[in-house]
PLY file of the C-alpha trace (Angstrom):
ply
format ascii 1.0
element vertex 354
property float x
property float y
property float z
element edge 353
property int vertex1
property int vertex2
end_header
17.24 20.04 -16.47
19.98 17.76 -15.17
20.12 19.76 -11.95
16.34 19.41 -11.57
16.57 15.64 -12.00
19.38 15.41 -9.45
17.35 17.46 -6.97
14.35 15.24 -7.60
16.39 12.14 -6.80
17.92 13.75 -3.70
14.45 14.67 -2.39
12.68 11.53 -3.60
9.51 10.91 -1.59
10.17 7.70 0.43
6.62 6.48 -0.14
6.66 6.62 -3.94
6.42 2.83 -4.19
2.76 3.42 -3.31
2.48 3.96 -7.06
3.47 0.30 -7.52
1.06 -0.76 -4.78
-1.84 1.14 -6.33
-1.14 0.09 -9.93
-0.65 -3.52 -8.90
-3.79 -3.93 -6.84
-5.99 -2.11 -9.37
-4.57 -4.47 -12.00
-5.42 -7.49 -9.85
-8.91 -6.14 -9.11
-9.51 -5.67 -12.85
-8.31 -9.22 -13.54
-10.63 -10.68 -10.88
-13.51 -8.83 -12.53
-12.73 -10.27 -15.95
-10.95 -7.22 -17.41
-7.92 -9.18 -18.60
-6.68 -6.62 -21.15
-6.68 -3.76 -18.62
-5.08 -6.01 -16.01
-2.24 -7.00 -18.35
-1.66 -3.41 -19.46
-1.35 -2.25 -15.84
0.86 -5.26 -15.08
3.34 -4.29 -17.80
3.25 -0.65 -16.70
3.86 -1.73 -13.10
6.95 -3.77 -13.99
8.43 -0.70 -15.68
7.50 1.58 -12.77
8.95 -0.85 -10.23
12.29 -1.03 -12.05
12.44 2.75 -12.53
11.70 3.48 -8.87
14.37 1.02 -7.76
16.84 2.82 -10.06
15.96 6.16 -8.47
16.07 4.69 -4.95
19.46 3.02 -5.39
20.86 6.18 -7.00
19.66 8.23 -4.05
21.07 5.64 -1.64
24.51 5.89 -3.25
24.58 9.68 -3.71
22.53 10.91 -0.76
22.94 8.26 1.90
22.73 10.68 4.88
19.39 12.08 3.69
18.04 8.53 3.25
18.96 7.73 6.84
17.40 11.00 8.01
14.15 10.08 6.25
14.16 6.49 7.52
14.55 7.57 11.14
11.90 10.30 10.89
8.42 10.04 12.42
6.93 11.88 9.45
8.75 10.22 6.52
10.23 6.93 7.72
7.02 4.94 7.33
7.05 5.73 3.60
9.82 3.19 3.05
7.38 0.38 3.88
5.78 1.00 0.48
8.85 -0.75 -0.97
7.90 -3.93 0.87
4.22 -3.71 -0.04
4.96 -2.74 -3.64
7.34 -5.70 -4.02
4.77 -8.15 -2.65
1.91 -6.71 -4.71
3.99 -7.09 -7.86
4.76 -10.66 -6.80
1.04 -11.30 -6.50
0.53 -9.92 -10.01
2.99 -12.54 -11.25
1.02 -15.18 -9.34
-2.48 -14.24 -10.44
-2.09 -12.61 -13.85
1.07 -14.11 -15.37
0.81 -17.47 -13.53
4.58 -17.31 -12.98
5.76 -18.73 -9.66
9.52 -18.14 -9.86
9.44 -14.29 -10.00
6.74 -14.26 -7.31
8.87 -16.38 -4.96
11.97 -14.21 -5.49
10.01 -11.01 -4.93
8.37 -12.44 -1.81
11.72 -13.32 -0.25
13.04 -9.86 -1.16
9.97 -8.28 0.43
10.47 -10.32 3.58
14.13 -9.31 3.87
13.27 -5.64 3.37
10.47 -5.93 5.94
12.86 -7.18 8.63
15.42 -4.44 7.91
12.92 -1.59 7.74
10.70 -2.72 10.61
13.42 -2.88 13.22
15.43 0.08 11.93
12.42 2.39 11.85
10.92 1.41 15.21
14.29 1.44 16.95
14.99 4.94 15.59
11.62 6.46 16.54
11.81 4.83 19.98
15.30 5.86 21.07
15.36 9.26 19.35
15.58 12.13 21.80
13.71 14.71 19.71
10.16 13.57 19.06
7.31 15.49 17.42
3.92 16.08 19.02
1.22 13.54 18.24
-0.72 15.89 15.95
2.36 16.58 13.77
4.18 13.26 13.95
1.27 10.88 13.33
-0.53 10.37 10.01
-2.28 7.66 8.04
1.10 6.78 6.55
2.00 4.98 9.77
-0.46 2.27 8.72
1.90 1.34 5.89
3.56 -0.74 8.60
0.37 -2.82 8.66
0.03 -2.89 4.87
3.60 -4.16 4.41
3.12 -6.83 7.06
-0.11 -8.10 5.53
1.39 -8.03 2.03
3.90 -10.65 3.22
1.00 -12.78 4.44
-1.12 -12.41 1.29
1.65 -13.32 -1.14
3.21 -16.01 1.05
-0.03 -17.95 1.39
-0.16 -18.36 -2.39
3.46 -19.42 -2.92
3.54 -22.05 -0.17
2.15 -24.77 -2.44
5.30 -24.46 -4.59
7.21 -26.08 -1.74
6.83 -29.40 -0.03
7.14 -30.86 3.44
8.54 -28.73 6.21
9.17 -25.73 3.92
5.52 -25.49 2.96
4.46 -25.70 6.59
7.03 -23.09 7.59
5.81 -20.63 4.96
2.21 -21.15 6.01
3.20 -20.52 9.62
4.97 -17.28 8.62
1.92 -16.09 6.67
-0.42 -16.83 9.57
1.93 -15.13 12.04
2.24 -12.05 9.82
-1.55 -11.87 9.48
-1.96 -11.85 13.26
0.92 -9.40 13.74
-0.65 -7.07 11.18
-3.94 -7.23 13.07
-2.19 -6.26 16.29
-0.32 -3.39 14.65
-3.52 -2.04 13.10
-5.32 -1.97 16.44
-2.40 -0.12 18.07
-1.89 2.48 15.34
-5.52 3.14 14.41
-6.31 3.82 18.07
-3.79 6.67 18.04
-5.08 7.96 14.69
-8.70 7.92 15.88
-7.62 9.76 19.03
-5.80 12.30 16.87
-8.91 12.72 14.67
-11.33 13.34 17.51
-9.33 15.22 20.13
-6.89 17.39 18.17
-7.49 20.18 15.70
-7.36 18.90 12.12
-6.63 21.37 9.32
-7.50 20.67 5.66
-3.79 20.53 4.88
-3.21 17.94 7.60
-6.04 15.74 6.33
-3.82 14.26 3.64
-4.92 11.57 1.16
-2.73 9.09 3.06
-5.49 8.85 5.69
-7.30 6.62 3.20
-4.85 3.98 4.37
-7.07 3.84 7.48
-9.33 1.82 5.19
-6.65 0.27 2.99
-4.85 -1.34 5.93
-7.98 -3.24 7.01
-8.82 -4.05 3.40
-5.48 -5.83 2.90
-5.97 -7.49 6.30
-9.27 -8.80 4.95
-7.49 -10.05 1.83
-4.83 -11.77 3.94
-7.45 -13.52 6.08
-9.49 -14.53 3.02
-6.40 -15.94 1.30
-5.56 -18.04 4.36
-9.11 -19.39 4.41
-8.97 -20.25 0.70
-5.62 -22.03 1.18
-6.73 -23.83 4.37
-6.79 -27.24 2.70
-2.98 -27.02 2.42
-2.39 -26.97 6.19
-4.29 -28.80 8.93
-3.63 -26.16 11.56
-5.36 -23.47 9.48
-8.34 -25.80 8.99
-8.65 -26.08 12.77
-8.81 -22.28 13.11
-11.25 -21.62 10.24
-14.17 -20.33 12.37
-11.84 -17.85 14.08
-10.25 -16.79 10.79
-13.56 -16.27 9.02
-15.04 -14.24 11.87
-11.91 -12.14 12.32
-11.64 -11.52 8.59
-15.27 -10.44 8.34
-14.71 -8.13 11.30
-11.93 -6.31 9.45
-13.97 -6.10 6.23
-16.80 -4.44 8.15
-14.27 -2.01 9.62
-12.96 -1.16 6.13
-16.51 -0.62 4.90
-17.27 1.67 7.86
-14.30 3.88 7.00
-15.35 4.61 3.41
-18.31 6.98 4.01
-16.42 8.85 6.74
-13.37 9.35 4.53
-15.58 10.55 1.66
-17.28 13.06 3.99
-13.92 14.30 5.26
-12.72 14.67 1.67
-15.79 16.75 0.83
-15.10 18.91 3.87
-11.46 19.33 2.83
-12.08 20.28 -0.79
-15.70 21.47 -0.77
-16.15 23.34 2.49
-12.54 24.45 3.05
-11.89 24.97 -0.68
-8.50 23.29 -0.67
-7.65 22.80 -4.38
-6.82 19.41 -5.86
-3.07 19.43 -6.52
-1.15 16.27 -7.34
1.11 14.94 -4.64
2.57 11.42 -4.27
0.41 10.70 -1.22
-2.63 10.46 -3.54
-1.43 6.98 -4.45
-2.16 6.17 -0.83
-5.82 6.87 -1.69
-5.91 4.85 -4.92
-4.42 1.75 -3.29
-7.24 1.33 -0.71
-9.89 1.63 -3.43
-8.30 -1.16 -5.45
-7.64 -3.22 -2.34
-11.25 -2.94 -1.16
-12.38 -4.25 -4.55
-9.98 -7.22 -4.45
-10.55 -8.09 -0.79
-14.34 -8.06 -1.12
-14.12 -10.39 -4.12
-11.89 -12.81 -2.20
-13.95 -12.55 0.99
-17.03 -13.57 -0.97
-15.21 -16.67 -2.23
-13.78 -17.52 1.20
-17.06 -17.22 3.10
-19.58 -18.15 0.43
-21.34 -14.80 0.84
-22.17 -14.38 -2.84
-24.22 -11.23 -2.17
-20.93 -9.39 -1.57
-19.90 -9.89 -5.22
-22.15 -7.00 -6.20
-19.73 -4.57 -4.54
-16.54 -5.32 -6.53
-18.54 -5.46 -9.79
-19.09 -1.70 -9.45
-16.28 -0.61 -7.11
-13.63 -1.71 -9.62
-14.67 1.21 -11.85
-14.14 3.63 -8.96
-10.64 2.23 -8.47
-9.80 2.42 -12.18
-11.09 6.00 -12.45
-9.11 7.07 -9.37
-5.94 5.48 -10.78
-6.41 7.22 -14.14
-7.02 10.65 -12.57
-4.00 10.46 -10.26
-1.78 9.03 -13.01
-2.69 11.90 -15.36
-2.08 14.36 -12.52
1.38 12.85 -11.95
2.32 13.04 -15.64
1.11 16.66 -15.88
3.17 17.65 -12.84
6.28 15.94 -14.21
5.82 17.71 -17.55
5.39 21.09 -15.81
8.50 20.52 -13.71
10.59 19.53 -16.73
9.20 22.41 -18.79
10.04 24.89 -16.05
13.56 23.51 -15.85
14.22 23.64 -19.61
16.96 26.04 -20.79
14.54 27.98 -23.02
12.25 28.69 -20.07
15.14 29.81 -17.88
16.48 32.15 -20.55
13.06 33.71 -21.08
12.68 34.25 -17.34
9.61 32.01 -17.17
0 1
1 2
2 3
3 4
4 5
5 6
6 7
7 8
8 9
9 10
10 11
11 12
12 13
13 14
14 15
15 16
16 17
17 18
18 19
19 20
20 21
21 22
22 23
23 24
24 25
25 26
26 27
27 28
28 29
29 30
30 31
31 32
32 33
33 34
34 35
35 36
36 37
37 38
38 39
39 40
40 41
41 42
42 43
43 44
44 45
45 46
46 47
47 48
48 49
49 50
50 51
51 52
52 53
53 54
54 55
55 56
56 57
57 58
58 59
59 60
60 61
61 62
62 63
63 64
64 65
65 66
66 67
67 68
68 69
69 70
70 71
71 72
72 73
73 74
74 75
75 76
76 77
77 78
78 79
79 80
80 81
81 82
82 83
83 84
84 85
85 86
86 87
87 88
88 89
89 90
90 91
91 92
92 93
93 94
94 95
95 96
96 97
97 98
98 99
99 100
100 101
101 102
102 103
103 104
104 105
105 106
106 107
107 108
108 109
109 110
110 111
111 112
112 113
113 114
114 115
115 116
116 117
117 118
118 119
119 120
120 121
121 122
122 123
123 124
124 125
125 126
126 127
127 128
128 129
129 130
130 131
131 132
132 133
133 134
134 135
135 136
136 137
137 138
138 139
139 140
140 141
141 142
142 143
143 144
144 145
145 146
146 147
147 148
148 149
149 150
150 151
151 152
152 153
153 154
154 155
155 156
156 157
157 158
158 159
159 160
160 161
161 162
162 163
163 164
164 165
165 166
166 167
167 168
168 169
169 170
170 171
171 172
172 173
173 174
174 175
175 176
176 177
177 178
178 179
179 180
180 181
181 182
182 183
183 184
184 185
185 186
186 187
187 188
188 189
189 190
190 191
191 192
192 193
193 194
194 195
195 196
196 197
197 198
198 199
199 200
200 201
201 202
202 203
203 204
204 205
205 206
206 207
207 208
208 209
209 210
210 211
211 212
212 213
213 214
214 215
215 216
216 217
217 218
218 219
219 220
220 221
221 222
222 223
223 224
224 225
225 226
226 227
227 228
228 229
229 230
230 231
231 232
232 233
233 234
234 235
235 236
236 237
237 238
238 239
239 240
240 241
241 242
242 243
243 244
244 245
245 246
246 247
247 248
248 249
249 250
250 251
251 252
252 253
253 254
254 255
255 256
256 257
257 258
258 259
259 260
260 261
261 262
262 263
263 264
264 265
265 266
266 267
267 268
268 269
269 270
270 271
271 272
272 273
273 274
274 275
275 276
276 277
277 278
278 279
279 280
280 281
281 282
282 283
283 284
284 285
285 286
286 287
287 288
288 289
289 290
290 291
291 292
292 293
293 294
294 295
295 296
296 297
297 298
298 299
299 300
300 301
301 302
302 303
303 304
304 305
305 306
306 307
307 308
308 309
309 310
310 311
311 312
312 313
313 314
314 315
315 316
316 317
317 318
318 319
319 320
320 321
321 322
322 323
323 324
324 325
325 326
326 327
327 328
328 329
329 330
330 331
331 332
332 333
333 334
334 335
335 336
336 337
337 338
338 339
339 340
340 341
341 342
342 343
343 344
344 345
345 346
346 347
347 348
348 349
349 350
350 351
351 352
352 353
Protein backbone atom coordinates (compact mmCIF):
# COMPACT_ATOMS: atom_id res chain seq x y z
CA UNK A 1 0.00 0.00 0.00
CA UNK A 2 2.85 2.37 0.80
CA UNK A 3 4.29 1.82 -2.67
CA UNK A 4 0.89 2.60 -4.21
CA UNK A 5 0.67 5.86 -2.25
CA UNK A 6 4.19 6.85 -3.29
CA UNK A 7 3.35 6.13 -6.94
CA UNK A 8 0.17 8.16 -6.61
CA UNK A 9 2.13 11.14 -5.30
CA UNK A 10 4.79 10.78 -8.00
CA UNK A 11 2.11 10.75 -10.73
CA UNK A 12 -0.21 13.27 -9.09
CA UNK A 13 -2.47 14.91 -11.68
CA UNK A 14 -1.37 18.58 -11.86
CA UNK A 15 -4.96 19.77 -12.18
CA UNK A 16 -6.29 18.12 -9.01
CA UNK A 17 -6.89 21.51 -7.38
CA UNK A 18 -9.92 21.62 -9.68
CA UNK A 19 -11.51 19.65 -6.83
CA UNK A 20 -11.02 22.73 -4.62
CA UNK A 21 -12.35 24.99 -7.37
CA UNK A 22 -15.46 22.87 -7.88
CA UNK A 23 -16.20 22.34 -4.18
CA UNK A 24 -15.63 26.01 -3.42
CA UNK A 25 -17.84 27.46 -6.13
CA UNK A 26 -20.66 24.97 -5.52
CA UNK A 27 -20.48 25.96 -1.85
CA UNK A 28 -20.71 29.64 -2.76
CA UNK A 29 -23.58 28.99 -5.18
CA UNK A 30 -25.46 27.12 -2.44
CA UNK A 31 -24.86 29.99 -0.01
CA UNK A 32 -26.16 32.57 -2.50
CA UNK A 33 -29.30 30.47 -2.89
CA UNK A 34 -29.92 30.35 0.85
CA UNK A 35 -28.57 26.84 1.50
CA UNK A 36 -26.33 27.90 4.38
CA UNK A 37 -25.91 24.45 5.95
CA UNK A 38 -24.79 22.85 2.68
CA UNK A 39 -22.52 25.81 1.96
CA UNK A 40 -20.80 25.55 5.34
CA UNK A 41 -20.40 21.78 5.06
CA UNK A 42 -18.72 22.14 1.66
CA UNK A 43 -16.61 25.01 3.02
CA UNK A 44 -15.22 22.84 5.82
CA UNK A 45 -14.63 19.96 3.41
CA UNK A 46 -12.84 22.33 1.03
CA UNK A 47 -10.44 23.59 3.71
CA UNK A 48 -9.45 19.99 4.44
CA UNK A 49 -9.09 19.14 0.74
CA UNK A 50 -7.00 22.25 0.09
CA UNK A 51 -4.57 21.41 2.90
CA UNK A 52 -4.33 17.77 1.85
CA UNK A 53 -3.63 18.61 -1.79
CA UNK A 54 -0.93 21.09 -0.77
CA UNK A 55 0.66 18.32 1.33
CA UNK A 56 0.67 15.98 -1.66
CA UNK A 57 1.94 18.71 -4.00
CA UNK A 58 4.80 19.78 -1.74
CA UNK A 59 5.76 16.14 -1.14
CA UNK A 60 5.86 15.54 -4.87
CA UNK A 61 7.85 18.75 -5.36
CA UNK A 62 10.48 17.59 -2.86
CA UNK A 63 10.67 13.95 -3.96
CA UNK A 64 9.92 14.17 -7.68
CA UNK A 65 11.08 17.62 -8.71
CA UNK A 66 12.14 16.61 -12.27
CA UNK A 67 8.71 15.13 -13.03
CA UNK A 68 7.03 18.30 -11.73
CA UNK A 69 9.13 20.40 -14.10
CA UNK A 70 8.35 18.00 -16.95
CA UNK A 71 4.63 18.40 -16.28
CA UNK A 72 4.83 22.19 -15.91
CA UNK A 73 6.58 22.61 -19.25
CA UNK A 74 4.24 20.24 -21.09
CA UNK A 75 1.54 21.37 -23.53
CA UNK A 76 -0.79 18.63 -22.30
CA UNK A 77 -0.28 18.83 -18.51
CA UNK A 78 1.28 22.19 -17.68
CA UNK A 79 -1.99 24.12 -17.71
CA UNK A 80 -3.26 21.91 -14.88
CA UNK A 81 -1.08 23.78 -12.39
CA UNK A 82 -3.25 26.88 -12.85
CA UNK A 83 -5.92 25.09 -10.82
CA UNK A 84 -3.73 25.85 -7.78
CA UNK A 85 -4.19 29.57 -8.40
CA UNK A 86 -7.91 29.32 -9.06
CA UNK A 87 -8.46 26.93 -6.14
CA UNK A 88 -6.60 29.29 -3.78
CA UNK A 89 -8.68 32.28 -4.88
CA UNK A 90 -11.98 30.38 -4.76
CA UNK A 91 -11.22 29.30 -1.20
CA UNK A 92 -10.39 32.93 -0.39
CA UNK A 93 -13.78 33.93 -1.73
CA UNK A 94 -15.42 31.32 0.49
CA UNK A 95 -13.78 33.01 3.47
CA UNK A 96 -15.12 36.34 2.21
CA UNK A 97 -18.70 35.33 1.50
CA UNK A 98 -19.45 32.46 3.86
CA UNK A 99 -17.18 32.96 6.88
CA UNK A 100 -17.01 36.78 6.58
CA UNK A 101 -13.29 36.56 7.41
CA UNK A 102 -11.10 39.07 5.61
CA UNK A 103 -7.63 38.15 6.90
CA UNK A 104 -7.47 34.58 5.45
CA UNK A 105 -9.00 35.85 2.20
CA UNK A 106 -6.33 38.54 1.84
CA UNK A 107 -3.48 36.10 2.54
CA UNK A 108 -4.85 33.56 0.07
CA UNK A 109 -5.35 36.24 -2.57
CA UNK A 110 -1.75 37.39 -2.33
CA UNK A 111 -0.59 33.76 -2.47
CA UNK A 112 -2.74 33.20 -5.55
CA UNK A 113 -1.29 36.28 -7.20
CA UNK A 114 2.29 35.17 -6.53
CA UNK A 115 1.58 31.69 -7.89
CA UNK A 116 -0.10 33.21 -10.94
CA UNK A 117 3.00 35.23 -11.85
CA UNK A 118 5.32 32.23 -11.41
CA UNK A 119 3.15 29.76 -13.31
CA UNK A 120 2.04 32.12 -16.08
CA UNK A 121 5.50 33.08 -17.23
CA UNK A 122 7.13 29.70 -16.60
CA UNK A 123 4.47 27.80 -18.55
CA UNK A 124 4.22 30.16 -21.53
CA UNK A 125 7.99 30.55 -21.79
CA UNK A 126 8.41 26.76 -21.79
CA UNK A 127 5.74 26.02 -24.41
CA UNK A 128 7.04 28.86 -26.60
CA UNK A 129 10.75 28.07 -26.66
CA UNK A 130 10.44 24.27 -26.55
CA UNK A 131 11.75 22.61 -29.68
CA UNK A 132 9.45 19.57 -29.63
CA UNK A 133 5.83 20.65 -29.91
CA UNK A 134 2.73 18.47 -30.33
CA UNK A 135 0.20 18.85 -33.13
CA UNK A 136 -2.78 21.08 -32.43
CA UNK A 137 -5.24 18.18 -32.14
CA UNK A 138 -3.12 16.43 -29.47
CA UNK A 139 -1.60 19.39 -27.64
CA UNK A 140 -4.71 21.55 -27.22
CA UNK A 141 -7.62 20.85 -24.87
CA UNK A 142 -10.16 22.68 -22.76
CA UNK A 143 -7.64 22.60 -19.93
CA UNK A 144 -5.77 25.46 -21.59
CA UNK A 145 -8.64 27.72 -20.52
CA UNK A 146 -7.54 27.25 -16.91
CA UNK A 147 -5.17 30.09 -17.76
CA UNK A 148 -8.27 32.28 -18.14
CA UNK A 149 -9.96 30.87 -15.03
CA UNK A 150 -6.91 31.54 -12.85
CA UNK A 151 -6.59 35.08 -14.18
CA UNK A 152 -10.25 35.90 -13.56
CA UNK A 153 -10.12 34.32 -10.09
CA UNK A 154 -7.55 36.98 -9.14
CA UNK A 155 -9.96 39.64 -10.37
CA UNK A 156 -13.04 38.23 -8.63
CA UNK A 157 -11.42 37.86 -5.21
CA UNK A 158 -9.38 41.06 -5.42
CA UNK A 159 -12.41 43.24 -6.11
CA UNK A 160 -13.93 42.11 -2.80
CA UNK A 161 -10.84 42.58 -0.62
CA UNK A 162 -9.97 46.06 -1.86
CA UNK A 163 -12.29 47.76 0.64
CA UNK A 164 -10.12 46.36 3.46
CA UNK A 165 -7.43 48.83 2.41
CA UNK A 166 -7.41 52.57 2.15
CA UNK A 167 -5.97 55.27 -0.07
CA UNK A 168 -3.51 54.30 -2.75
CA UNK A 169 -3.53 50.60 -1.81
CA UNK A 170 -7.25 50.30 -2.41
CA UNK A 171 -6.94 52.02 -5.77
CA UNK A 172 -3.98 49.83 -6.72
CA UNK A 173 -5.89 46.63 -5.93
CA UNK A 174 -8.89 47.81 -7.90
CA UNK A 175 -6.62 48.60 -10.84
CA UNK A 176 -5.09 45.10 -10.66
CA UNK A 177 -8.54 43.48 -10.59
CA UNK A 178 -9.72 45.50 -13.58
CA UNK A 179 -6.51 44.75 -15.49
CA UNK A 180 -6.81 41.02 -14.74
CA UNK A 181 -10.43 41.03 -15.89
CA UNK A 182 -9.44 42.55 -19.23
CA UNK A 183 -6.41 40.27 -19.58
CA UNK A 184 -8.62 37.25 -18.92
CA UNK A 185 -11.00 38.42 -21.64
CA UNK A 186 -8.14 38.67 -24.11
CA UNK A 187 -6.78 35.24 -23.20
CA UNK A 188 -10.21 33.66 -23.59
CA UNK A 189 -10.66 35.07 -27.08
CA UNK A 190 -7.23 33.79 -28.13
CA UNK A 191 -7.54 30.28 -26.69
CA UNK A 192 -11.21 29.61 -27.48
CA UNK A 193 -10.56 30.51 -31.13
CA UNK A 194 -8.02 27.69 -31.33
CA UNK A 195 -10.33 25.28 -29.49
CA UNK A 196 -13.27 26.09 -31.79
CA UNK A 197 -10.99 25.58 -34.79
CA UNK A 198 -9.89 22.24 -33.33
CA UNK A 199 -13.55 21.23 -32.76
CA UNK A 200 -14.72 22.00 -36.27
CA UNK A 201 -11.77 21.16 -38.51
CA UNK A 202 -10.04 18.20 -36.84
CA UNK A 203 -11.30 14.72 -36.09
CA UNK A 204 -12.57 14.45 -32.52
CA UNK A 205 -12.72 11.02 -30.89
CA UNK A 206 -14.91 10.27 -27.84
CA UNK A 207 -11.75 9.78 -25.78
CA UNK A 208 -10.42 13.19 -26.83
CA UNK A 209 -13.67 14.92 -25.90
CA UNK A 210 -12.70 15.01 -22.24
CA UNK A 211 -14.83 16.58 -19.48
CA UNK A 212 -12.28 19.42 -19.29
CA UNK A 213 -13.91 20.91 -22.41
CA UNK A 214 -16.67 22.11 -20.07
CA UNK A 215 -14.16 24.79 -19.12
CA UNK A 216 -15.11 26.34 -22.49
CA UNK A 217 -18.19 27.46 -20.57
CA UNK A 218 -16.61 27.77 -17.13
CA UNK A 219 -14.00 30.27 -18.31
CA UNK A 220 -16.66 32.69 -19.58
CA UNK A 221 -18.80 32.06 -16.53
CA UNK A 222 -16.02 33.21 -14.19
CA UNK A 223 -15.37 36.12 -16.56
CA UNK A 224 -19.02 37.06 -16.10
CA UNK A 225 -18.59 36.81 -12.32
CA UNK A 226 -15.48 39.01 -12.45
CA UNK A 227 -17.27 41.66 -14.50
CA UNK A 228 -20.35 41.54 -12.26
CA UNK A 229 -18.21 41.89 -9.14
CA UNK A 230 -16.47 44.95 -10.57
CA UNK A 231 -19.86 46.50 -11.35
CA UNK A 232 -21.14 45.79 -7.83
CA UNK A 233 -17.99 47.34 -6.31
CA UNK A 234 -17.99 50.34 -8.68
CA UNK A 235 -18.91 52.81 -5.94
CA UNK A 236 -15.46 52.18 -4.41
CA UNK A 237 -13.53 53.59 -7.39
CA UNK A 238 -14.45 56.50 -9.65
CA UNK A 239 -12.68 55.08 -12.69
CA UNK A 240 -14.84 51.94 -12.64
CA UNK A 241 -17.95 54.12 -12.37
CA UNK A 242 -16.90 55.91 -15.56
CA UNK A 243 -16.64 52.59 -17.41
CA UNK A 244 -19.89 51.04 -16.14
CA UNK A 245 -21.74 50.95 -19.51
CA UNK A 246 -18.77 49.17 -21.10
CA UNK A 247 -18.41 46.76 -18.18
CA UNK A 248 -22.09 45.85 -18.09
CA UNK A 249 -22.27 45.25 -21.84
CA UNK A 250 -19.04 43.26 -21.93
CA UNK A 251 -20.10 41.18 -18.93
CA UNK A 252 -23.48 40.39 -20.46
CA UNK A 253 -21.72 39.42 -23.68
CA UNK A 254 -19.67 36.79 -21.84
CA UNK A 255 -22.72 35.48 -19.95
CA UNK A 256 -24.52 34.96 -23.25
CA UNK A 257 -21.46 33.12 -24.55
CA UNK A 258 -21.44 30.85 -21.48
CA UNK A 259 -25.15 30.15 -21.94
CA UNK A 260 -24.61 29.30 -25.62
CA UNK A 261 -21.99 26.70 -24.70
CA UNK A 262 -24.22 24.69 -22.36
CA UNK A 263 -26.57 23.00 -24.89
CA UNK A 264 -23.68 22.23 -27.24
CA UNK A 265 -21.61 20.65 -24.48
CA UNK A 266 -24.62 18.58 -23.34
CA UNK A 267 -25.16 17.35 -26.92
CA UNK A 268 -21.49 16.46 -27.28
CA UNK A 269 -21.65 14.59 -23.96
CA UNK A 270 -24.66 12.60 -25.20
CA UNK A 271 -22.75 11.79 -28.37
CA UNK A 272 -19.71 10.69 -26.34
CA UNK A 273 -21.53 8.44 -23.91
CA UNK A 274 -24.80 7.65 -25.70
CA UNK A 275 -23.89 7.28 -29.36
CA UNK A 276 -20.25 6.19 -28.97
CA UNK A 277 -20.96 4.18 -25.80
CA UNK A 278 -17.94 5.44 -23.91
CA UNK A 279 -18.53 4.34 -20.29
CA UNK A 280 -18.55 6.77 -17.38
CA UNK A 281 -15.31 6.19 -15.48
CA UNK A 282 -14.05 8.59 -12.83
CA UNK A 283 -11.08 10.70 -13.76
CA UNK A 284 -9.85 13.94 -12.14
CA UNK A 285 -10.81 15.98 -15.20
CA UNK A 286 -14.49 15.53 -14.25
CA UNK A 287 -13.97 18.25 -11.65
CA UNK A 288 -13.39 20.49 -14.65
CA UNK A 289 -17.04 19.82 -15.52
CA UNK A 290 -18.45 20.38 -12.02
CA UNK A 291 -16.71 23.74 -11.62
CA UNK A 292 -18.42 25.38 -14.65
CA UNK A 293 -21.85 24.24 -13.43
CA UNK A 294 -21.31 25.85 -10.04
CA UNK A 295 -19.73 28.92 -11.59
CA UNK A 296 -22.63 29.42 -14.00
CA UNK A 297 -25.01 29.37 -11.04
CA UNK A 298 -22.97 31.92 -9.07
CA UNK A 299 -22.24 34.22 -12.01
CA UNK A 300 -25.88 34.37 -13.11
CA UNK A 301 -26.93 35.29 -9.57
CA UNK A 302 -24.34 38.09 -9.41
CA UNK A 303 -25.08 39.28 -12.95
CA UNK A 304 -28.73 39.69 -12.01
CA UNK A 305 -27.73 41.87 -9.05
CA UNK A 306 -25.22 43.89 -11.08
CA UNK A 307 -27.55 44.65 -13.99
CA UNK A 308 -30.93 44.64 -12.28
CA UNK A 309 -32.17 41.89 -14.60
CA UNK A 310 -34.24 40.11 -11.96
CA UNK A 311 -35.66 37.67 -14.53
CA UNK A 312 -32.25 35.95 -14.58
CA UNK A 313 -32.66 34.87 -10.94
CA UNK A 314 -34.89 32.03 -12.07
CA UNK A 315 -31.85 30.27 -13.57
CA UNK A 316 -29.67 29.89 -10.44
CA UNK A 317 -32.73 28.89 -8.36
CA UNK A 318 -32.83 25.63 -10.35
CA UNK A 319 -29.29 25.35 -11.75
CA UNK A 320 -27.82 25.13 -8.24
CA UNK A 321 -29.38 21.65 -7.90
CA UNK A 322 -27.66 20.56 -11.11
CA UNK A 323 -24.33 21.75 -9.70
CA UNK A 324 -24.89 20.02 -6.34
CA UNK A 325 -25.91 16.76 -8.02
CA UNK A 326 -22.88 16.83 -10.32
CA UNK A 327 -20.56 17.47 -7.35
CA UNK A 328 -22.08 14.58 -5.39
CA UNK A 329 -21.82 12.12 -8.30
CA UNK A 330 -18.19 12.96 -9.08
CA UNK A 331 -17.23 13.00 -5.39
CA UNK A 332 -18.72 9.52 -4.88
CA UNK A 333 -16.94 8.35 -8.04
CA UNK A 334 -13.64 9.67 -6.67
CA UNK A 335 -14.09 7.95 -3.30
CA UNK A 336 -15.02 4.65 -4.98
CA UNK A 337 -11.94 4.78 -7.19
CA UNK A 338 -9.67 5.54 -4.23
CA UNK A 339 -11.18 2.64 -2.29
CA UNK A 340 -10.69 0.28 -5.26
CA UNK A 341 -7.09 1.38 -5.68
CA UNK A 342 -6.31 0.91 -1.98
CA UNK A 343 -8.14 -2.42 -1.91
CA UNK A 344 -6.18 -3.67 -4.90
CA UNK A 345 -2.93 -2.62 -3.25
CA UNK A 346 -3.68 -4.29 0.11
CA UNK A 347 -1.38 -7.18 1.13
CA UNK A 348 -4.29 -9.64 1.37
CA UNK A 349 -5.30 -8.92 -2.23
CA UNK A 350 -1.73 -9.31 -3.48
CA UNK A 351 -1.28 -12.62 -1.69
CA UNK A 352 -4.53 -13.98 -3.10
CA UNK A 353 -3.49 -12.95 -6.60
CA UNK A 354 -6.45 -10.59 -6.96
